[in-house]
N, C-alpha and C positions, 0 to 999 in steps of 0.2 A: 321565762317567768310564768307565762300562761300555762305551759305544760306542767310546771311544778304545781300550780293550783289545781289543774285537772287531775293529776296523779294523786295529790293529797286528798282530794275529794273522793276519788275512786278507791283509794287504799282501804277505806273503812267499809267497803261493800264486800259481800260474799263472792261476787263475780270477779273480783280483782285478780285473784290467784290464777284462774283459768285464762283470763284475758292476758295477764302478764306472761304466762308460759307460752301461749299462742304467739304473742308478739315477739318474744325472744327467739323462739324457734323459727319464725318467719324471717327475722333478721339474719339468723345463722344461714338459712337456705339461700337467701338473697346474696349474702356475702360469699358463699361458696360459688354461686352462679357467676358473680362478678370476678372472682378469682379465676374460674375456668375461662371466662371470656378474655381476661388479660393474658393468661398463659397461652391461649390459642394464638393471639396476636404476636406474642413473643417468639413462638416457634414457626411462624409463617416465613416462607421464602421471601427475601427482600424484593425479588423480582416482581412478586405479586402486588406489592404496595408502592413501589417507588415510581414516581413519574419523572421522566427525563425532562430537565429544564435546560434551555440554552439561551441565557440572557444575551443581550446585544453585545456584550464584551467578548463573547466567543464567536468566532467566524469559522465556518467550515473551510478546511484545506481543499485545494483543487482535487478533482476526482482521481487523478493519477498521482499517487504519492511519489515524491522524489526518491531517487536512489540513496542508499545509505551514505555514499560519498558526499552528497549535497548537505548533509547534516553537520552542524557545528560540533555536537557531542552525541554520543550514544552510550546508554547505560543498560546493563543487564541486572535485573532485580529479581531475586528468588523469594517467593512468599511461601512459607511452610504450610503444610496441610492444617487447616483450621486456624491459621495465623493471619496477621495483618502487618502492613508496613506503610510508612509515610515517606514521601520524597518531596523535597522542597527546593526552590530556587528563589533568589532575591531579585525583585524587580523594582525599579523606580516608577512612580506614577506616570502613566502614558507610554511606558516601554512595551514592546511587543515580544511575545514568545510564541513561536510556532512549534507544534509538537505532533508526534505520532507515536502511539504505543500499541503493542499487540502482545498477546500471550501465546504460549505454545499450544493453544487450542481451547483451554477452559475459559469460561466466562467468570469475571470477578465483579463483586460489588465495588464501585469506586465513587469517590466524592472528590471532584476537583474543586479546590477552594483557595482562598487567600486570607492571610491574617495581617492586619495593619501593624506596621512597625511601631514599637513602643507601647502597644496595647497590653495591659496586664490582666484584663478581665477574662481572657480566653475566647473572646468573640472572634468569629470568622464568617466569611461570606462564601457560600457555595455557588459555584458557577455551573456545574453539571453533576448530577447524581443519577447513577444508573447501574445496571448489571449488564456487562458486555465483555467480549473477548478482545476488543480493541476500541480505540477512539483517536481522533485527530482533530486539529483545529488550530486557531490562533487566538491568543488572549491579549487584549490591550489592558494592562494593569490599571484598575480604577483608583488604586492608592499605592503608596510605597510600602513594601513589606514582603513577606514570604508568600509564594504562590506555588501550588503543587497538588499532589494527589495523596489520597488515603485509599489503599486497596485492602480488601478483606477476602481471603480465600476460604470459602465454606466447604470445599471439596476435601476428600480424604487423601489427596496427593499434592505434593508441592507444585506450584505454578511459577514459570519463569516469564518475566515481562521484558521485552526489548523496548526501551524508551529512547526515541530520537528527538532532539531539540535543537533549535537555533533561535538566535535573537539577542536582545540586549539584557542579559541577566548575569548575575554573579552566583557561582556555585556555593552551596552551603555544605560544609563538612561537619559531620558529627562523630 
């Protein structure tokens, strides 16, 4: 309301038109600058911005990974160039899942997360977010629901993941 009073007062002066043009051009330049800043962040490599988090519900697996025969299940997941995939398992609250995954060499953006059962809002809890060619650990499910990974391949070639898991989980088929 105060700005309307000031503009109404200034509108009747001869200096209003040059002031109006200067203000509008200034806002256009600032808007362009803001656009460029936002686009710069959009095109940044996720590795530059992502901090790895390891909440207490994820424990590191022993230094020497067990052999493939020690795993309950093993999955091969191929992520196309420039594509992404999600892989989920269902766990009850308090159940443990031990995992080890690795790529055929390329690092991937990944978000290990869980989604509470029955939640329709799309809410999820991230346990570990990073860019890496492999990860391993154990998760103790903080709630009943689906727990798993989202991988994004930003390279120009497909990447194959070998995921080994064991624990108290139910597979989810889609």
